[in-house]
N, C-alpha and C positions, 0 to 999 in steps of 0.2 A: 307684753305685757301693757304698751300707752292703750293697747286694741281697747284691753279687756277693762280699764281705767274707763277708758272714753264710753263703753256703753254703758258701765254702771252709772255716770254722770248724764247722760242721756237718759235712762230709764231713771233714775231721781229727777230728771226736768219735767217726766211727761210723766211721772205719781201726784209731782208737784201742780200740775196745769190739771189734772183730773179730780182730785184736791181741794182743791182752792175754795177759800168764799163765795167765787161769781161764777165755778164753776156747776156748782148746785144751788136747785132753788131756796132761794132765801124764802123760806111758811114758817112763818113765826107761827102763828095758831097749830098748823099739822104740828108743827112741832113740840108742843104746849100738849095737843090734846095725846100723843107720846108718851111722854112722861107722864100724864094724868090717868093713861090706863094701866101705866104701869106698878101697879101692886103695890111697893111701902112710899115710890114717889109722890103717889095719888096722894096719899094724910100730908104732906108737907104742903100741899097747896092748901091745902084747910087751915092749918095751920102755922104757915109762917109768915112773918111781917110784909116779906117780898120778894120779889127772885129775879136772877139774870136768868135771860135763856138767850143757846148762841145756837140755832138752826145747823152751821158747819162751823167746821173748824176744821180745817187744813192741816197735814203734819206731816213731814217729811225728813229725812238723813239719811249721812253717810259720815259719818264719827263725829262730826257735827251736826244738829239738826234745830229745828224750829216748828214755829208752828203759829196761827194768825186766826181769828177770825171775830168777825165784828154780831154785837148781841144786841138786848133791849132790856130794858129792869125796869119792874113792873112791880108796883104799894097798890096791894089795895084793888088788885086786876087789871090797874090801869096805868099804861107806860105816862113814867118817870123823866124817864131817860135813855142814855145810850154810850153803848161801853165797847173795848176794845179787848182784845187777849193777846200778850203776843209771850213766846217759849222759845227760850234757846236752852238747849241740852246737850250734851258732851260724855261720850261713852259709847260701849258698843251699839251699836243702830245702822240699820238698815231698809229703805224701802217710804215708800207711803201711806197714808191713811187718812182720811172723813171721819167726824166723829159729831155728834151734838152734843151740847151740856147744858144744864141748869146749873144757877146756884141760890140755895134758899135761904135764907138769912133768919134766922131765930128771933130776931125784937130789932128795936128802931138803934138801938145800940151797934147792933152788925151790920146792917143796911147803913148807917152813916160815914160806918169805919170803911166798907168797901167803896164808897162815893165821894171819902172823903179826899181823892185826888188818882192818885197811884199806888192799888193796892196791889200785893204781891203775896201768892202761895208759894212755902217754900213745899221741899219733896215729902215733907213727910206729910203732908196731906191727901189723905186719903180719897181714896174717887170709888163711889160705888158703879161696877158695868152693867150693864141689862143687858145686851145682848150674848149669845153663844159666841165664844172667839173673840168676845171684844177685849178688853185685858183685865188682870186681876190689877190690883193696887198694894204693895205688901207695906207698911209705912211703919213709923215710931211707936203710932195714935193704935197698932194692928191689921190685919188685913179685911179687907171686904172685897166680893165679887157677887155677879149675880149673872144669871145666865135664861136665854130661853128661844127661840126658835127664830126670833127673827124679830126688826121692829115692830112689826104690826100685832104682835102678842107678846110685847115685852112682857118679865115680871121682874123684880129687883132685892136685896135682903139689902134689909138696912141697916148700916154702921153709925147710924146716930149726931150730932153734931160734932162739927170740930171747932170750935173759936168764935160757937155762934152760928157757926155754916154749914151748910149738910150739901156734898157735890153728884150729880148722877152723871154720865157718856152712854152714849146711843154707839155704837158703830153703824155704820154709815156704808165703808170696804175699803179695800185697800189690803195690803199686806208687808204691814212695820215688825221686825226683829227688833226687839229694841230693850237692853239693861241700861241703863243711865241715868244721871240727874238730873232730874231739871225744874223746875216754877214756871209759877207761873204768873204774869205779871197784867194786872187789870188799869183801864184809863177809865174813867168817868165823865160823864157830860150831861147834864140837865136841861131837861125841854124847857 
């Protein structure tokens, strides 16, 4: 039994290193272009007050999991700050995954709420997944999902605003089985 546990722990460490934010290039403009080319999320760029972009968020877990990513915050198409996302999850989960994420702010109030210090999404916030096999999210606000062949030809299904924000993600790689409760916590630093 200890050999199986050691092997599982080694696989988790490998997954974390493969999908950590430093392992995959942080190209903000490419990530923004992916979301601009992805159906409904492209409309949010035209109508939102601002947005936060995370080129790569690395996520891994065995029972207890976590995720981390660095991002930039834009208002009017210009970078106004930096942000970091952390997540701790508890539940049935195993594996590692890398994904990109964008959070749109519907208005100045939503932006100020996000930028006001330590902002947190609870487990009830829904995320629209953009690639096939990414992840579907069911929540108290409804279920949302998207599907496409890959990040280069992504398309989305709109879920709308939730408390003045809309969240989209694109899976980059990895394999993770997850049935857990998690929330994302964000810090913000103005430029």
